[in-house]
N, C-alpha and C positions, 0 to 999 in steps of 0.2 A: 546905977541904970535898973530900970525893971527887967521883969524878964520877957514883957513885949517890946520894949526897947530893943534888947538885946537880940532879941529874934528879928526884928525888923533890919538887923546887919546882913542878913543871910536872904538871898531871894528863893531858896527852897529849904525844905524840911530835913531836919535830922534823919528821918527814915530816909528821904533821896539819899544822903549822904552818905548812910550806912550799906543801902543796897548798892550804890554807885562803886563803894570799895570792895564789894566781894566779887568786881571785873579785877581787882589787884590779887583777890584770893585765888581764881582761878587761873589767873596769869602765873603767880607767883609758885602756886603749889604744882602743876605740870611740870613747866619747865623748869623746875627747881629739880623735881623728880627726874628728868631727863640729863641735866644737869650733873646729880649726883654719878646717876647709873649707865649713863650710855657708851660712854669710852671703856670703862672699868669692864661692863658685861661682856661686851665684841672681846675684849682681849682677854680676861680671866678666866670666863665662861663658854664662849663660842672659842675659844683659840684663834681668833683672828689675829696673823701677824701685822704688828705694831706699825710696822711699813705700810700695809694697806688699809689700816684703820686711816692714817694721817693722811692719805690721798683721797681716802673716801670725803673727810673733813675738807679739804681744800675744793674738791668739787663743789660739795656743800657751799663752799664760800663763792664760790663763782656763780651757782644759783641765785644766792642771795644779792649779790650784787645788782643782780637785776630784778629779782622778784619781788624784792620789798620797797623800793623807790617807786617801781612801777605801778603797785596795788594802790601806794598813797595818792600817785598822780590819776590814775582813773577813776578812782573815789570820791575825786574831790570834783570829776566833769558833771555838768549837771543832768540828771534823767529823769524820766517822769514820775518814779518813787518820791522825789524829796520832798513835793506839795502834803503829800498825806501820810508818810511815812518819818520823814526827814533824811538827811544826808549819811548818817550813820548806822543808824538801827538796823537796817537791811542787811546790810553787809556782815552786822555783828552776830546776827541772827546766823545766818547763811551758812558763816566758816564754823561756827559755837558748836552747831547740832555735829557735826561728823568729827570734828576735831580730836576730844579725848580715846578716839576709837584708833585712831592712829598710835596712838601711845601702846595700847594692847599689841598692835602689830610690830612693834618693836622688838619684843620678847618671845616672837615665836617663831624666830626664825630659825630651823635648825641648825646644831653646831660644825665645824668645818669637817670632823670627822668622818660625819654622814654625807653632806651632799659640796665640800670642797670649796677652798678660800674664796674662789672667783663668785661662784653664789652666795655667800655669805655678804662680800665685798658691794655687789651689787644688790642684795635687801638692802643695807646699809644705808646706800647712797639713795635709794628710792625712797625709802619710808623718811629718810631726814628732810629731803628736800617735800615729801608730801605735807609730813608735820608741819614743816615750817610755812610752806604756802598757806595753809588756816590757819596758823597763827597768825603770819602778818596781817593777812585779809581782817580779822579781828580785830586784832591787836591794835593795828596802825587806827581804826576808826575809833575803837574807843579811849584811846590817850587823847586822838586829836579832839574827843569830847573836852576834855578838862580844859583847856585855858577857853574854848567857847561859850562854855555852860555856865561855868563859874568864872565873874570877871573880876570882885573884887578880891582883894590881898587879904581880906580878915577870911572870906568864906574859901578861897584858894587853902590858907593855912588850916582852916579845921578840916576840911575834905581831905589835905595831904595827911593828918594828924590822924584821922578816922581810918583813913584808908591805908597807912603804915601799919596801924595794928592790925586790921584784919589782913592785908596783905603778910606780914611778917608770920603771922597765924598760917596762912598759907604755904608760904616757903618750909616753914618749921615741921607743918604736917605731912609734906612733901620729901621730908629727910626722916622722918620719925616712921611714919607707916610701912615704908617698904620692906622695911628690915626686920618686922616683924612678922613677916610672910615667909621672908628670905632664907634660906639653909645655901651657905655658898657650896657650890659644886653641885647643886639640884636646879635645873633648868625649869622644871614645873612650879616650883615657889614663885621663882620669877614671875610666871605669866599668872598665875591667881593674885600677886600682889599688884600686877599692872593694871587687872579686872578690879579690884578695891579701889585703885586710884582715880580709872576712869569715873565710878559711880560718884566717888566725890565729888569728884572736879563737876560732872553734870549738877550735883547740887549748889557748886556757888555758881555756876552759871545761868540755871532759872532764876536763883535768887536777885544776879545782876539784873537781867531785863528790864525791871522796873524802874530800877533808877537810870539805864542810859536812853531811855526814850527823848524824844527833843519835843517837847513843847511846842505849843502854836506858835509863840513870838522867835522862837530859834528857828522855824519854818520860814516863818516869815523873812527871817531877815537873811535869811539865803538869797532872795528874789532881788536883794541890794545891788549884787551882782548882775549885771544885762546880759540878757544872752547872746547879744551882739558883740559885747566885749570881746576882745582879742583875747584870747588862751594861748599864753609861751610857751613852747614845746616843752617835752618833758625834761631835756638835756640842759636848757637853757635855764629851765626850775633848779635844775642840780647844780649846775654852776653856778648859781646865784647865791644859792643855800651856803655852798663851802666856803664862799667869798664873805661870807658873815661871820664877824671877828668871834663876837660872845656865843653864836650856836656852836661854831666851829667848836670853840675851847671847849664848850660844857660837851662835846662830842667824844673830845680827849680824854675828859677826866671821866666820863661816864665808860669809856671803853675800858680803860684802867680799874675801874669798880666792877665790871661787871667779868673782867679776866679775873681777878682778884675772888669774885663769888663762884665760878665755874672752876677754876683751879682747886681752892681749897675743899669744894663739896665733891667735887670730881674726886679728889685725893682720898676722902674718908674711908673707902671701900680698899685701897691699900694700905693707910695708916693703921685700921681698926684691927685687919688680921696679923700682918704682918710686923706693925710697930709696939701695938699695944696687945697682941697675941689674944685676939679675944675672938668672940663669935659677931654676928651682925646686929642681935640687937644692941650692942654697945653704942652701934651709930646712931641708933634711937637715943639712948642717953648722952650723948653729945650735944644734938639737935636738941632734946629738951633744954639743955644749959643754954645754947644759942637763943632758944625761944625767950627763956626765962629774961634773961637779960636784953634782948630787944623790946619786950613789952612792959619790962620795969622801967626803961628809961625812955617811952614816948612821953608820959607828960612832961618829962623835967625837958628833953630836946624842944618841946613844941612849944614851953615857954622860953624858953633861951631863943629861939628862931624869932620870934614874935619880939623879945628883948633887943636883940643885938643883930638880925639879918640874916638872910639864907645862906651867903658868902662864906660868912665866917664859920658858923656850923657847919657848912657844908665841907671847909677844910679841918675843921677841927676834928671832925668824923671819920675821917681820911685818917689821918695820923693818930690819933687813938687805936684804931682798928689795928694799923699797922701794928703799932708798939704790943697791941694785947697778944698779935700772934709769936712773939719772938720766944717765947717760952717753948713752944711746938717743937721747936729745934733739938731739945734736947730731952724732953720729960719722955716716959713710958709707960707713964703713973695713968690709968684712968679717973681715979679722982680728980688728979689735978689737972688733967685735958678736960672736965667736966668744968672745972672753975675757969678756965684758959677759955671757954667756948660763952660762959657767959659775958667775961669781957669781951668779946669779939662783939655779940650781939649786941650788947649796950653800943658800942663804935659804928654799927651797922643800923643801928636807929636813927642817929642823928644823921646820917646822908640820907636814911630814906625820907627822913622828915623832909629835907631841904630838895631833893632829887626834883621832884615835880614841879614845885613852886620856881624854883630855878629855870625848868622848861618853859614855865609859862612865862616866865620873866622873856626869854631870849624868843620867844613865839612872838609876844607883843610886839618887840621891838622890829621884829620882821614886818608885821600886820603893818604897823606903822607907816612903815618905809613902801610896801605895795600896796596900801589901802585895800587889801583883800584879803579874806579869811579862807588860807589854802591847810589847814595845820598836816592834813593826812598826808602831803607829799613828804614835808618837814619830819614828821613821826616816822614814817617810811625809812628815810636816810638814817633817822635814830637808830630802828630796828635791827639796820644792817649794821652799825657800829656795836648795838649791843649783841648781836648773834656772831660777829667777828671774833667774840670772846671767846667762843668755843674752837674757832681755829688756833687764836693763842693755846687754850687749853691742849689740844691734841699735838701743837707741836713741842710744847714744853714737856709734857707726857712723854712723846715718842723719841725727844732729843734725850735726855733725862735716862726714859728705860733704855735706850742703845748704849749709852754713855757709861752706862753703871753693870750694865750683866742683867738685869732684871728678866726673872725667868716668871711664869705667871704658874708653868706647872709645878713648881717647886713650892715647898710649905715653908721652907727654911731659907731664906735670902743670905747673899755674902753681906759682909760690914758695907762695901761701897752701894751695893743695891739699898742698902736700909736707908743710908747716908740721902741716896736720891729720893727718896720716898720723902724725908724730912726737908729738902729743900724745895721741894716740888708743893710741900702741903705749908707752907710757913716763909721760908726766904722769899721766895720768886714772889709768892703774893703782897709780902710785906713791902716789895720794892716798886713793884706798882701801883699800893695804894700812896706810897711815899711821891712817884712820880705825877700820880692824877694830884695830889695835893698840891705841888709845886706847880703845875701847870695851870690850875686853875687861881691860885693866888697870885702869878704873875700876869696873867693876860684877863682875865673877865674882869669887866669895869662896869657891870649895872649895878650901881650902889643902888641903895633904897631911894635916895632924894631921884634919880632917874627914873627908877622904875614907877615910882607916883607921877612924874610929870608924864610918861608915858602913858599909864593909864587913863590920866586926867584928858590928851589930846586923842585917845581911841574913842572914849566917850564923848568928847564934840563933834568926833565925825560919825559915830552912832554905828562903829565897826566892832 
């Protein structure tokens, strides 16, 4: 195959694929930094009682139930910007410009000793909801572009591979960079780190913009939907989405994966000082191990996805990552923990390579049924399930800390509290991954043959 023949398989250039991938970078960089730091910062540094932290997360979950799907619903409604700017691009720009600033606001809240627990609690709730509103507004529209902009299996796989590499770099840097600024017990260092994180996030956002612009063909395709066509209500669409088996199975598996991500990463600020008895810089070292493993494995997993299909590699990634976590139940060694994180990164690389093509498959099946492209509301539902993982994290942390007597003001924890930290870092994430693998193996039935048939029928319908 000549170079020109190979390039003809893709509608967009490699540069567009790369710039689109910086959306993954911005997403994972900032949300990764939040997932690692938020709960531990408010419990360990501001000394917010763990029960109030849990209540704040529950309120946030209630907000999420309305915020994410509704943004998707309203962004799918036709408006006067579509013809010139497209359906997604205006939302992405409007939400990403203020979004990194809300990350800084997380860390400027005074401690409980100065303003009281109620003030800190309210600050946490308000900032979490504002952060998530802006995140949902751009993220819903960004990921809705993926199945619409990239239509062929080959281009989706290629974009997924490039975006996974860039996205893994983002999530790893979100773990690596903050500890380089942080001194445990010194809030000013957290604020300095948050400013640095926000500036890097802006760099990724500005690089993303050219990759997410909708071309003329995409804008014209929007008006295949007639203005007089009846628009289902939000709740009718939500009910329909939940009834789609493969989409719902994907959501359940993705919830297990995201819960694993938030729990293990949120555990690092506990595991590092109390189990490894090390400073914050060791968090960066463990994150580097994760980055090395994930980046080194991407080419191999991309090849295997093309050969064996998304479903098999997705399941293998869940099981591999779960098994890799097991030694964290026993080790107190920094070098061994570093090696373990390399293998965790390898497993996560497989999940990341397959997760967005699988989402695209499930959405294509829905589009074929409805004869309409309304990806944003479905991605809004997906974001809700993904962000619900933060609630799972908060419940796990709160229950374990209360049951084991963890005390953030004590430098030396009891043996029971130390075992609790190991359980939240390794055992529970491992069980969640095994559960996700079982759910997906048992009920997801979009085979490669079914996927290709759906694509052909969509092409015939020109949607």
